[in-house]
C-alpha positions in Angstrom: 75.7 93.0 -5.2 78.0 94.8 -2.9 79.3 92.4 -0.7 79.2 94.1 2.7 75.4 93.9 2.3 73.0 91.8 3.5 71.8 89.1 1.2 68.1 90.0 2.1 66.8 92.1 5.1 63.8 93.4 7.0 64.0 96.7 8.3 61.1 97.5 10.8 58.7 95.5 9.3 55.2 96.1 10.3 52.6 93.2 8.7 49.2 92.5 9.1 46.3 90.0 8.2 43.6 91.9 7.7 43.3 94.1 11.6 45.5 91.6 13.4 48.9 93.5 13.8 51.2 90.4 13.5 54.7 91.9 13.2 55.6 94.6 15.4 58.3 96.3 13.9 60.9 93.5 13.4 64.0 93.5 11.9 66.7 90.8 11.2 69.3 90.4 8.4 71.0 87.0 6.6 74.9 88.2 5.3 76.4 85.6 3.0 77.0 82.5 4.1 75.3 82.9 7.5 73.2 80.5 9.3 70.4 82.0 11.2 68.1 79.8 13.2 65.2 81.6 13.5 62.6 80.6 16.9 60.0 81.4 19.0 56.8 79.6 20.0 53.6 78.7 17.6 51.9 82.0 16.6 54.4 84.3 17.4 55.0 85.4 13.8 57.5 83.4 12.3 56.2 82.3 9.2 54.5 86.0 8.4 58.4 87.0 8.6 59.3 85.0 6.4 56.7 85.3 3.9 57.0 88.9 4.1 60.9 88.5 3.3 59.4 86.3 0.1 56.7 89.0 -1.1 54.2 86.4 0.1 52.8 89.0 2.1 53.3 92.6 1.6 54.3 94.8 5.3 51.9 97.6 6.0 55.0 99.5 7.1 58.8 98.7 6.7 61.2 97.9 4.2 62.7 94.1 2.5 66.1 94.5 1.1 67.9 92.6 -1.2 71.4 93.3 -1.2 70.8 97.0 0.2 68.2 97.5 -2.6 64.4 97.8 -1.5 62.6 94.8 -3.0 59.5 95.2 -0.5 57.1 95.5 -3.5 58.7 93.0 -5.2 57.0 90.0 -7.0 58.1 87.2 -4.9 59.5 85.2 -8.3 62.1 88.6 -8.2 63.2 87.3 -4.9 63.6 84.1 -5.9 65.3 85.2 -9.0 67.9 86.7 -6.8 69.3 83.6 -5.6 66.4 83.0 -2.3 65.1 79.9 -2.1 62.1 79.1 -0.1 60.7 75.7 1.3 57.7 76.5 2.8 55.8 74.7 5.7 53.6 72.9 3.4 56.9 71.5 1.3 55.1 72.7 -1.7 55.9 70.0 -4.1 53.4 69.3 -7.4 51.8 66.0 -5.8 50.9 64.9 -9.7 54.4 65.0 -11.2 57.4 62.4 -10.7 60.3 63.2 -8.5 62.0 63.5 -11.5 59.8 66.0 -13.1 59.5 68.2 -9.8 63.3 68.4 -10.0 63.9 68.6 -13.5 61.1 71.5 -13.1 63.6 73.3 -10.8 66.9 73.6 -12.6 68.7 76.4 -12.9 72.0 78.2 -12.6 73.0 80.5 -10.0 72.9 84.2 -10.5 76.9 83.9 -10.8 75.9 81.0 -13.3 77.0 78.0 -10.9 75.4 74.7 -11.1 77.5 73.4 -8.3 73.8 71.7 -7.5 72.5 69.5 -10.6 70.3 66.5 -10.1 73.3 64.2 -9.9 74.6 66.0 -6.8 70.9 66.0 -5.0 70.1 62.4 -5.7 73.5 61.5 -4.2 72.6 63.8 -1.1 69.3 62.0 -1.2 69.1 58.3 -2.0 66.4 57.3 -0.9 64.8 59.8 -3.7 66.8 58.0 -6.4 65.0 54.9 -5.4 61.5 57.1 -5.8 62.4 58.7 -8.8 59.7 57.2 -10.8 57.2 57.7 -8.1 54.8 61.1 -7.6 54.9 63.3 -5.4 51.4 62.3 -3.7 53.4 58.5 -3.5 55.9 59.8 -1.1 56.0 60.0 2.7 56.4 63.2 4.4 59.8 62.7 5.0 60.8 62.2 0.8 58.6 65.3 0.0 60.5 67.3 2.5 63.8 66.0 1.0 62.3 66.3 -2.2 61.7 70.3 -1.6 64.8 70.8 -0.3 66.4 68.8 -3.1 64.4 71.0 -5.6 65.1 74.6 -3.9 69.0 73.3 -4.1 68.8 73.0 -8.0 68.4 76.3 -8.3 71.4 76.9 -6.9 70.8 79.3 -4.4 73.0 81.9 -2.1 70.3 81.5 0.5 67.9 79.0 1.3 64.7 79.4 4.1 63.4 76.1 5.9 60.2 76.7 7.6 59.4 73.8 9.8 62.7 72.2 8.4 61.3 68.6 10.3 58.3 69.7 11.4 56.2 66.4 12.0 59.2 63.5 10.2 60.5 60.3 12.0 63.5 61.3 14.1 65.3 58.8 11.9 64.1 61.4 9.3 64.7 64.5 11.2 68.6 63.3 11.6 68.9 62.7 7.6 67.5 66.6 7.3 69.8 68.2 9.9 72.9 66.0 8.9 71.9 67.4 5.0 71.3 71.1 6.5 75.4 70.6 8.1 76.4 69.9 4.2 74.2 73.0 2.9 75.7 75.2 5.3 79.7 73.5 5.0 79.1 74.7 1.1 78.5 78.5 2.5 75.0 78.6 1.5 73.4 81.2 3.5 70.6 79.5 5.7 67.6 80.4 7.4 65.9 78.1 9.5 62.4 77.8 11.2 62.6 74.9 13.8 61.6 73.3 17.1 64.3 71.2 17.5 66.1 73.9 20.0 69.9 71.6 20.3 69.8 70.7 16.4 69.6 74.9 15.8 71.9 75.6 18.6 74.4 72.8 16.9 74.1 74.8 13.6 73.1 78.4 13.8 75.7 81.2 13.7 73.2 83.3 15.0 69.8 82.7 17.0 67.1 85.1 16.6 63.6 84.6 19.0 60.4 86.3 18.3 57.4 86.7 20.6 54.2 88.1 19.7 55.9 89.6 16.6 59.1 91.5 18.4 62.4 90.3 18.7 62.9 89.0 22.0 66.3 87.4 21.8 69.2 87.9 18.5 72.6 86.7 19.6 75.1 83.3 19.3 73.6 80.1 20.5 76.9 80.7 23.7 75.3 83.7 24.6 71.5 82.0 24.5 72.6 78.8 26.5 74.2 81.0 28.9 70.3 81.8 29.6 68.5 79.3 30.6 65.2 81.3 31.5 64.8 83.0 29.1 65.0 79.7 26.6 62.5 78.4 28.8 60.6 81.4 29.0 60.6 81.8 25.0 61.0 78.1 23.6 59.9 75.9 26.6 62.6 74.2 27.6 
């Protein structure tokens, strides 16, 4: 794994759903230890970009690169095995399995053999899950399901964590807990790509912000640069 290469990158990605041209030449990269906020209004292509990067949707043109290697045709599991964990918008937990079983299924060493994230550590991070350890996935609240989805992703000991709609629809107190957790994950050196509409929280955590408008990058830069352009923020984010 060349140190100078991004962990994950998209180059000039064009992705379609049928005849609908969703991504229109997007390029993005996430480097080791970097936190990127991926923002934009609904329907602009954020989830499609993530699904393309994860191999769940194939681009018609362009490349997906993992450590500089062409991964455009890799199956999703191979991208995951490269140390990239994905928490989808629907969370994807196993509803009929207990919290303990959901966690056990996910536990594995990182690609460097590290086991920094253990079941004990994620339960320390999310005490609420420890209290619900015997409950089935479908007996958890939305916030608890999101905690379980993040805990499960961390148990793969990833070097990059992708969170789609990290706090969507959650109660404010749970949102705060998720953001605190994302801060701890960032501090632990895991790269993160976060999709969320909570502009202030993204701006406080991200090293870079990427705004997508109609399948194209409308802005890429530091939170400070974005804050200095309130007109652009209002136009593309409605804030």
